[in-house]
N, CA, C and O atoms as a MOPAC input file, in Angstrom:
PM7 MOZYME 1SCF
protein

 N      1.91400 1     9.63100 1   -23.65400 1
 C      1.31700 1     8.46600 1   -23.01000 1
 C      1.56600 1     8.55300 1   -21.50400 1
 O      2.62900 1     8.97200 1   -21.04600 1
 N      0.56300 1     8.14800 1   -20.77100 1
 C      0.67000 1     8.20000 1   -19.31600 1
 C      1.54300 1     7.06100 1   -18.80300 1
 O      1.59700 1     5.98700 1   -19.40300 1
 N      2.22000 1     7.30600 1   -17.69500 1
 C      3.05400 1     6.28000 1   -17.07800 1
 C      2.22900 1     5.24400 1   -16.33600 1
 O      2.67600 1     4.11500 1   -16.13200 1
 N      1.03200 1     5.62400 1   -15.93400 1
 C      0.16400 1     4.73600 1   -15.16200 1
 C     -1.07600 1     4.42300 1   -15.98200 1
 O     -1.80600 1     5.32700 1   -16.38800 1
 N     -1.31000 1     3.14200 1   -16.22200 1
 C     -2.46500 1     2.69400 1   -16.99600 1
 C     -3.18600 1     1.61600 1   -16.20100 1
 O     -2.57700 1     0.63500 1   -15.77200 1
 N     -4.48800 1     1.80400 1   -16.00600 1
 C     -5.30900 1     0.84000 1   -15.28100 1
 C     -6.37800 1     0.28600 1   -16.20600 1
 O     -6.91300 1     1.00600 1   -17.04900 1
 N     -6.68400 1    -0.98300 1   -16.04900 1
 C     -7.83800 1    -1.59100 1   -16.69700 1
 C     -8.93600 1    -1.65900 1   -15.64900 1
 O     -8.74100 1    -2.21700 1   -14.56900 1
 N    -10.09100 1    -1.08800 1   -15.97100 1
 C    -11.18200 1    -1.02800 1   -15.00600 1
 C    -12.45600 1    -1.60400 1   -15.61600 1
 O    -12.61300 1    -1.66000 1   -16.83600 1
 N    -13.35200 1    -2.02700 1   -14.74400 1
 C    -14.66800 1    -2.47700 1   -15.16300 1
 C    -15.69200 1    -1.46700 1   -14.66400 1
 O    -15.61300 1    -1.00900 1   -13.52400 1
 N    -16.64600 1    -1.12000 1   -15.51100 1
 C    -17.72500 1    -0.22500 1   -15.10300 1
 C    -18.67500 1    -0.98400 1   -14.18100 1
 O    -18.88500 1    -2.18600 1   -14.34500 1
 N    -19.24600 1    -0.27100 1   -13.21300 1
 C    -20.21500 1    -0.86700 1   -12.28900 1
 C    -21.59700 1    -0.31300 1   -12.58400 1
 O    -21.75100 1     0.88200 1   -12.83800 1
 N    -22.60600 1    -1.18100 1   -12.55200 1
 C    -23.98400 1    -0.73300 1   -12.72000 1
 C    -24.49900 1    -0.16900 1   -11.40100 1
 O    -23.85500 1    -0.31200 1   -10.36100 1
 N    -25.64600 1     0.46300 1   -11.45000 1
 C    -26.24200 1     1.04300 1   -10.24300 1
 C    -26.55300 1    -0.03500 1    -9.20900 1
 O    -26.52400 1     0.23900 1    -8.00900 1
 N    -26.84800 1    -1.24800 1    -9.65200 1
 C    -27.15700 1    -2.32800 1    -8.71500 1
 C    -25.92400 1    -2.76900 1    -7.92800 1
 O    -26.06200 1    -3.32500 1    -6.83900 1
 N    -24.73300 1    -2.53500 1    -8.45300 1
 C    -23.49000 1    -2.93400 1    -7.79200 1
 C    -22.82300 1    -1.76900 1    -7.08400 1
 O    -21.59700 1    -1.73400 1    -6.97700 1
 N    -23.60000 1    -0.82300 1    -6.60200 1
 C    -23.05500 1     0.31000 1    -5.87900 1
 C    -23.66400 1     0.33900 1    -4.48800 1
 O    -24.73600 1    -0.21900 1    -4.25700 1
 N    -22.98200 1     0.98300 1    -3.57600 1
 C    -23.47600 1     1.05200 1    -2.20400 1
 C    -22.53400 1     0.33500 1    -1.25200 1
 O    -21.52600 1    -0.23800 1    -1.66500 1
 N    -22.87800 1     0.37600 1     0.02800 1
 C    -22.00300 1    -0.15400 1     1.06300 1
 C    -21.76900 1    -1.66000 1     0.93100 1
 O    -20.62600 1    -2.11600 1     0.96200 1
 N    -22.83400 1    -2.42300 1     0.78500 1
 C    -22.71100 1    -3.88000 1     0.71000 1
 C    -21.94000 1    -4.32700 1    -0.51500 1
 O    -21.07300 1    -5.19600 1    -0.42700 1
 N    -22.25600 1    -3.73100 1    -1.66300 1
 C    -21.56200 1    -4.09400 1    -2.90400 1
 C    -20.08400 1    -3.71300 1    -2.83100 1
 O    -19.22700 1    -4.45100 1    -3.31800 1
 N    -19.78700 1    -2.57400 1    -2.22800 1
 C    -18.39200 1    -2.14700 1    -2.09500 1
 C    -17.61900 1    -3.08500 1    -1.18000 1
 O    -16.45200 1    -3.37900 1    -1.43700 1
 N    -18.24900 1    -3.55100 1    -0.13000 1
 C    -17.60100 1    -4.50400 1     0.77600 1
 C    -17.29100 1    -5.81300 1     0.06100 1
 O    -16.22200 1    -6.39300 1     0.25100 1
 N    -18.23300 1    -6.27900 1    -0.76500 1
 C    -17.99500 1    -7.50400 1    -1.53300 1
 C    -16.84200 1    -7.31700 1    -2.50900 1
 O    -16.04100 1    -8.23200 1    -2.69800 1
 N    -16.74500 1    -6.14600 1    -3.13200 1
 C    -15.63100 1    -5.86600 1    -4.04400 1
 C    -14.30000 1    -5.89200 1    -3.30100 1
 O    -13.33800 1    -6.50600 1    -3.76300 1
 N    -14.24500 1    -5.22900 1    -2.15400 1
 C    -12.99900 1    -5.18200 1    -1.38500 1
 C    -12.58600 1    -6.57400 1    -0.92300 1
 O    -11.39700 1    -6.88900 1    -0.88500 1
 N    -13.55100 1    -7.39900 1    -0.57600 1
 C    -13.26000 1    -8.77400 1    -0.15800 1
 C    -12.68200 1    -9.58200 1    -1.32200 1
 O    -11.93100 1   -10.53300 1    -1.10500 1
 N    -13.02900 1    -9.20600 1    -2.55300 1
 C    -12.52300 1    -9.87500 1    -3.75500 1
 C    -11.27400 1    -9.19100 1    -4.30200 1
 O    -10.95000 1    -9.36500 1    -5.47600 1
 N    -10.56400 1    -8.41800 1    -3.48000 1
 C     -9.31800 1    -7.72000 1    -3.84500 1
 C     -9.52700 1    -6.73000 1    -4.98300 1
 O     -8.70400 1    -6.63000 1    -5.89300 1
 N    -10.64700 1    -5.99100 1    -4.92100 1
 C    -10.91200 1    -4.92900 1    -5.87500 1
 C    -11.24800 1    -3.66000 1    -5.11300 1
 O    -11.66900 1    -3.70900 1    -3.95700 1
 N    -11.05900 1    -2.52200 1    -5.77200 1
 C    -11.28700 1    -1.23200 1    -5.13100 1
 C    -12.34800 1    -0.46900 1    -5.91800 1
 O    -12.17600 1    -0.25900 1    -7.11900 1
 N    -13.44000 1    -0.04600 1    -5.27700 1
 C    -14.41800 1     0.78300 1    -5.96800 1
 C    -13.83900 1     2.18800 1    -6.18800 1
 O    -13.11200 1     2.71300 1    -5.34500 1
 N    -14.17200 1     2.77100 1    -7.32000 1
 C    -13.67600 1     4.11000 1    -7.63900 1
 C    -14.71400 1     4.82800 1    -8.48500 1
 O    -15.65300 1     4.21300 1    -8.99100 1
 N    -14.53800 1     6.13300 1    -8.63300 1
 C    -15.43300 1     6.92400 1    -9.46900 1
 C    -14.60600 1     7.88500 1   -10.30900 1
 O    -13.58500 1     8.40800 1    -9.86300 1
 N    -15.06900 1     8.10500 1   -11.53000 1
 C    -14.44700 1     9.07600 1   -12.43500 1
 C    -15.49200 1    10.15000 1   -12.69200 1
 O    -16.60600 1     9.84100 1   -13.11500 1
 N    -15.14300 1    11.41400 1   -12.44100 1
 C    -16.09700 1    12.50000 1   -12.62500 1
 C    -15.39500 1    13.72100 1   -13.19100 1
 O    -14.17500 1    13.72900 1   -13.35700 1
 N    -16.17400 1    14.75300 1   -13.48700 1
 C    -15.63500 1    15.99800 1   -14.00500 1
 C    -15.78800 1    16.08900 1   -15.51300 1
 O    -16.24200 1    15.14900 1   -16.16500 1
 N    -15.40200 1    17.23400 1   -16.05400 1
 C    -15.52600 1    17.43800 1   -17.48300 1
 C    -16.98300 1    17.57400 1   -17.88100 1
 O    -17.82700 1    17.95100 1   -17.06900 1
 N    -17.27200 1    17.26600 1   -19.13400 1
 C    -18.63800 1    17.38800 1   -19.64300 1
 C    -19.39600 1    16.07100 1   -19.62500 1
 O    -20.57300 1    16.04300 1   -19.98400 1
 N    -18.76400 1    14.99100 1   -19.22200 1
 C    -19.39700 1    13.67600 1   -19.23300 1
 C    -19.98200 1    13.35500 1   -17.85400 1
 O    -19.64100 1    13.98700 1   -16.85400 1
 N    -20.85100 1    12.37700 1   -17.82900 1
 C    -21.46500 1    11.92000 1   -16.58000 1
 C    -20.44500 1    11.15100 1   -15.73800 1
 O    -19.50200 1    10.58000 1   -16.28700 1
 N    -20.61900 1    11.12800 1   -14.42400 1
 C    -19.73100 1    10.31600 1   -13.57400 1
 C    -19.86700 1     8.82900 1   -13.90800 1
 O    -20.94600 1     8.35100 1   -14.25900 1
 N    -18.74300 1     8.10700 1   -13.78900 1
 C    -18.71200 1     6.68100 1   -14.08100 1
 C    -18.15400 1     5.95700 1   -12.86000 1
 O    -17.05600 1     6.26700 1   -12.39700 1
 N    -18.91200 1     4.99300 1   -12.33800 1
 C    -18.43800 1     4.16100 1   -11.23000 1
 C    -17.67400 1     2.98500 1   -11.82400 1
 O    -18.18000 1     2.28500 1   -12.70000 1
 N    -16.45300 1     2.77300 1   -11.34100 1
 C    -15.60200 1     1.70900 1   -11.87300 1
 C    -15.02000 1     0.88000 1   -10.73400 1
 O    -15.12800 1     1.23700 1    -9.56000 1
 N    -14.40500 1    -0.22900 1   -11.11100 1
 C    -13.72700 1    -1.11000 1   -10.17300 1
 C    -12.30100 1    -1.31500 1   -10.64400 1
 O    -12.07800 1    -1.63700 1   -11.81100 1
 N    -11.32500 1    -1.13300 1    -9.75200 1
 C     -9.91100 1    -1.32300 1   -10.05700 1
 C     -9.37600 1    -2.52900 1    -9.29900 1
 O     -9.91500 1    -2.90800 1    -8.26000 1
 N     -8.31700 1    -3.12600 1    -9.82300 1
 C     -7.64400 1    -4.22000 1    -9.11900 1
 C     -6.81800 1    -3.63700 1    -7.97900 1
 O     -6.08700 1    -2.66700 1    -8.17800 1
 N     -6.92400 1    -4.21300 1    -6.80200 1
 C     -6.21400 1    -3.72700 1    -5.63000 1
 C     -4.70500 1    -3.74700 1    -5.82600 1
 O     -4.02900 1    -2.77200 1    -5.49500 1
 N     -4.16400 1    -4.84000 1    -6.35800 1
 C     -2.70300 1    -4.94800 1    -6.48300 1
 C     -2.14600 1    -3.92100 1    -7.46300 1
 O     -1.04300 1    -3.41900 1    -7.25000 1
 N     -2.87400 1    -3.59200 1    -8.53400 1
 C     -2.41800 1    -2.57400 1    -9.48900 1
 C     -2.38800 1    -1.20000 1    -8.83100 1
 O     -1.44200 1    -0.43400 1    -9.01900 1
 N     -3.43100 1    -0.89200 1    -8.05800 1
 C     -3.49800 1     0.41100 1    -7.39800 1
 C     -2.41900 1     0.54300 1    -6.33200 1
 O     -1.78700 1     1.59400 1    -6.22800 1
 N     -2.19400 1    -0.50300 1    -5.53700 1
 C     -1.16000 1    -0.46000 1    -4.49300 1
 C      0.21500 1    -0.26600 1    -5.11400 1
 O      1.03600 1     0.48200 1    -4.58300 1
 N      0.47000 1    -0.92900 1    -6.23000 1
 C      1.76100 1    -0.77600 1    -6.90500 1
 C      1.94500 1     0.65200 1    -7.40100 1
 O      3.04200 1     1.20000 1    -7.29500 1
 N      0.90100 1     1.26200 1    -7.93600 1
 C      0.99100 1     2.64200 1    -8.41600 1
 C      1.17200 1     3.62300 1    -7.25800 1
 O      1.86100 1     4.63200 1    -7.40600 1
 N      0.56000 1     3.33700 1    -6.11100 1
 C      0.65300 1     4.23800 1    -4.96100 1
 C      2.05900 1     4.28700 1    -4.37400 1
 O      2.38800 1     5.22500 1    -3.64800 1
 N      2.89100 1     3.29800 1    -4.67400 1
 C      4.26700 1     3.30700 1    -4.18300 1
 C      5.09500 1     4.39700 1    -4.83800 1
 O      6.12600 1     4.80000 1    -4.29800 1
 N      4.65900 1     4.87900 1    -5.99100 1
 C      5.38200 1     5.90700 1    -6.73100 1
 C      4.72400 1     7.26400 1    -6.46100 1
 O      3.52400 1     7.42300 1    -6.68400 1
 N      5.49700 1     8.23800 1    -5.98500 1
 C      4.94500 1     9.56200 1    -5.68100 1
 C      4.44200 1    10.29000 1    -6.91700 1
 O      3.58000 1    11.16200 1    -6.80400 1
 N      4.95500 1     9.95700 1    -8.08700 1
 C      4.52200 1    10.61200 1    -9.31400 1
 C      3.05700 1    10.30400 1    -9.62900 1
 O      2.41800 1    11.05200 1   -10.36900 1
 N      2.52000 1     9.22400 1    -9.08200 1
 C      1.12400 1     8.85800 1    -9.31500 1
 C      0.18500 1     9.98400 1    -8.89400 1
 O     -0.85300 1    10.18600 1    -9.52400 1
 N      0.53100 1    10.71700 1    -7.84400 1
 C     -0.32900 1    11.77500 1    -7.32400 1
 C     -0.22800 1    13.06300 1    -8.13000 1
 O     -1.03400 1    13.97300 1    -7.93000 1
 N      0.74200 1    13.16300 1    -9.03600 1
 C      0.96500 1    14.39300 1    -9.78900 1
 C      0.65900 1    14.25600 1   -11.27300 1
 O      0.30400 1    15.24300 1   -11.91800 1
 N      0.78800 1    13.06700 1   -11.82500 1
 C      0.68000 1    12.87800 1   -13.26700 1
 C     -0.72200 1    12.45100 1   -13.68900 1
 O     -1.54800 1    12.04600 1   -12.87100 1
 N     -0.96000 1    12.55800 1   -14.99100 1
 C     -2.21400 1    12.10300 1   -15.57700 1
 C     -2.16900 1    10.58100 1   -15.68200 1
 O     -1.16100 1    10.00500 1   -16.09100 1
 N     -3.26600 1     9.94600 1   -15.31100 1
 C     -3.39100 1     8.49600 1   -15.29200 1
 C     -4.40000 1     8.08900 1   -16.36300 1
 O     -5.41800 1     8.75700 1   -16.54400 1
 N     -4.12300 1     7.00100 1   -17.06900 1
 C     -5.07400 1     6.46700 1   -18.04700 1
 C     -5.85700 1     5.33300 1   -17.40400 1
 O     -5.27800 1     4.41200 1   -16.82700 1
 N     -7.18000 1     5.40900 1   -17.50900 1
 C     -8.03300 1     4.32300 1   -17.04800 1
 C     -8.83800 1     3.83700 1   -18.24300 1
 O     -9.59400 1     4.59800 1   -18.84700 1
 N     -8.66900 1     2.56500 1   -18.57900 1
 C     -9.39300 1     1.97000 1   -19.69400 1
 C    -10.65600 1     1.31400 1   -19.15100 1
 O    -10.59300 1     0.36400 1   -18.37000 1
 N    -11.79900 1     1.83300 1   -19.57800 1
 C    -13.09600 1     1.28600 1   -19.17900 1
 C    -13.74700 1     0.73800 1   -20.44800 1
 O    -14.30100 1     1.48600 1   -21.25300 1
 N    -13.67000 1    -0.56200 1   -20.60500 1
 C    -14.16300 1    -1.16900 1   -21.83700 1
 C    -13.27000 1    -0.75300 1   -22.99400 1
 O    -12.06000 1    -0.97800 1   -22.96000 1
 N    -13.86300 1    -0.14500 1   -24.02200 1
 C    -13.07900 1     0.32600 1   -25.16400 1
 C    -12.79800 1     1.82400 1   -25.08800 1
 O    -12.22100 1     2.39100 1   -26.01500 1
 N    -13.19700 1     2.46700 1   -23.99900 1
 C    -12.99800 1     3.90200 1   -23.81500 1
 C    -11.82300 1     4.15900 1   -22.86900 1
 O    -11.64100 1     3.44000 1   -21.88700 1
 N    -11.03500 1     5.18100 1   -23.17000 1
 C     -9.89100 1     5.54000 1   -22.32900 1
 C    -10.15900 1     6.89800 1   -21.69900 1
 O    -10.46700 1     7.86300 1   -22.39900 1
 N    -10.04500 1     6.97300 1   -20.38500 1
 C    -10.23200 1     8.22400 1   -19.64100 1
 C     -8.87200 1     8.70700 1   -19.13300 1
 O     -8.12700 1     7.94300 1   -18.52000 1
 N     -8.55300 1     9.97300 1   -19.39000 1
 C     -7.34600 1    10.59500 1   -18.83700 1
 C     -7.76400 1    11.34600 1   -17.58800 1
 O     -8.55100 1    12.29000 1   -17.65500 1
 N     -7.23400 1    10.92200 1   -16.43900 1
 C     -7.67700 1    11.45900 1   -15.15700 1
 C     -6.48300 1    11.75300 1   -14.24600 1
 O     -5.35800 1    11.32500 1   -14.50400 1
 N     -6.76400 1    12.49300 1   -13.17700 1
 C     -5.81500 1    12.67900 1   -12.08200 1
 C     -6.52400 1    12.25700 1   -10.80400 1
 O     -7.73600 1    12.42700 1   -10.67500 1
 N     -5.77700 1    11.71200 1    -9.87100 1
 C     -6.40300 1    11.27300 1    -8.61800 1
 C     -6.78300 1    12.50400 1    -7.80400 1
 O     -5.98200 1    13.42100 1    -7.62800 1
 N     -8.02000 1    12.50700 1    -7.31100 1
 C     -8.52700 1    13.62900 1    -6.53500 1
 C     -8.54100 1    13.30000 1    -5.04500 1
 O     -8.17800 1    14.13500 1    -4.21700 1
 N     -8.96300 1    12.08200 1    -4.70700 1
 C     -9.03900 1    11.68200 1    -3.29800 1
 C     -8.83600 1    10.17200 1    -3.20000 1
 O     -9.16900 1     9.42000 1    -4.11600 1
 N     -8.28600 1     9.75500 1    -2.07800 1
 C     -8.05900 1     8.33600 1    -1.83400 1
 C     -8.40100 1     8.04500 1    -0.37800 1
 O     -7.85800 1     8.67000 1     0.53300 1
 N     -9.30300 1     7.09600 1    -0.16700 1
 C     -9.65000 1     6.69000 1     1.18800 1
 C     -8.92100 1     5.39600 1     1.49000 1
 O     -8.91100 1     4.47200 1     0.67700 1
 N     -8.30600 1     5.33500 1     2.67700 1
 C     -7.56100 1     4.14900 1     3.09700 1
 C     -8.17500 1     3.57700 1     4.35700 1
 O     -8.82400 1     4.28400 1     5.12800 1
 N     -7.96000 1     2.28000 1     4.55400 1
 C     -8.40700 1     1.62100 1     5.77600 1
 C     -7.59600 1     2.18700 1     6.94100 1
 O     -6.37800 1     2.31400 1     6.82100 1
 N     -8.23300 1     2.53100 1     8.06500 1
 C     -7.50200 1     3.17100 1     9.16100 1
 C     -6.40200 1     2.31800 1     9.78200 1
 O     -5.38900 1     2.86500 1    10.21700 1
 N     -6.56500 1     1.01000 1     9.83700 1
 C     -5.55900 1     0.16000 1    10.47500 1
 C     -4.63300 1    -0.50300 1     9.45700 1
 O     -3.42500 1    -0.57500 1     9.68000 1
 N     -5.17600 1    -0.98100 1     8.35900 1
 C     -4.38600 1    -1.72000 1     7.37900 1
 C     -3.69000 1    -0.82100 1     6.36300 1
 O     -2.72000 1    -1.23700 1     5.73000 1
 N     -4.17700 1     0.40700 1     6.20200 1
 C     -3.62800 1     1.38800 1     5.26300 1
 C     -3.79500 1     0.95900 1     3.80100 1
 O     -3.09200 1     1.46500 1     2.92600 1
 N     -4.71300 1     0.03600 1     3.53200 1
 C     -4.98200 1    -0.36100 1     2.14800 1
 C     -6.03800 1     0.56900 1     1.55300 1
 O     -6.89300 1     1.07000 1     2.28200 1
 N     -5.99200 1     0.80700 1     0.25000 1
 C     -6.99100 1     1.69200 1    -0.37900 1
 C     -8.39000 1     1.09200 1    -0.28800 1
 O     -8.58600 1    -0.10200 1    -0.51500 1
 N     -9.36400 1     1.94800 1     0.05000 1
 C    -10.75500 1     1.50900 1     0.13400 1
 C    -11.60900 1     2.11500 1    -0.97100 1
 O    -12.57700 1     1.49200 1    -1.40800 1
 N    -11.27300 1     3.30700 1    -1.42700 1
 C    -12.04500 1     3.99000 1    -2.47500 1
 C    -11.16400 1     5.06300 1    -3.08200 1
 O    -10.35300 1     5.67500 1    -2.38800 1
 N    -11.32500 1     5.29400 1    -4.38700 1
 C    -10.54900 1     6.32500 1    -5.08000 1
 C    -11.47000 1     7.19600 1    -5.89900 1
 O    -12.41400 1     6.70500 1    -6.51800 1
 N    -11.19700 1     8.49900 1    -5.90600 1
 C    -11.90400 1     9.46300 1    -6.75200 1
 C    -10.92300 1     9.97900 1    -7.78800 1
 O     -9.82000 1    10.41500 1    -7.45600 1
 N    -11.33400 1     9.92500 1    -9.04300 1
 C    -10.50000 1    10.43000 1   -10.13200 1
 C    -11.25200 1    11.53700 1   -10.84900 1
 O    -12.45100 1    11.41400 1   -11.09500 1
 N    -10.55200 1    12.63100 1   -11.18900 1
 C    -11.14500 1    13.75400 1   -11.89900 1
 C    -10.57600 1    13.80000 1   -13.29800 1
 O     -9.36300 1    13.69700 1   -13.48500 1
 N    -11.44400 1    13.95400 1   -14.28100 1
 C    -10.97500 1    14.00300 1   -15.67100 1
 C    -10.05400 1    15.19000 1   -15.87400 1
 O    -10.30500 1    16.29300 1   -15.39000 1
 N     -8.98200 1    14.93000 1   -16.60400 1
 C     -7.98900 1    15.98300 1   -16.85600 1
 C     -8.29100 1    16.72800 1   -18.14100 1
 O     -7.55900 1    17.64700 1   -18.50900 1

């Protein structure tokens, strides 16, 4: 079992893009994407406070992370993380299937 488990919501194509991402960030959520493997990429939304808490632990960058999207569980590793230049808060995360 992974040490880090996130509950995420899938985003539709209508809720993607610059404006939609800004609205998510204003609501204390972080847009993210899960890609790789044989499945299609999935755009998801994570809770900001859960992600910030996980980022405090260095093991988060090395270990497999579980992301629950609905009733499906994805085992992923973080590939990239974009942060706000002044506030240092996460703005977007890329996860690659393990």
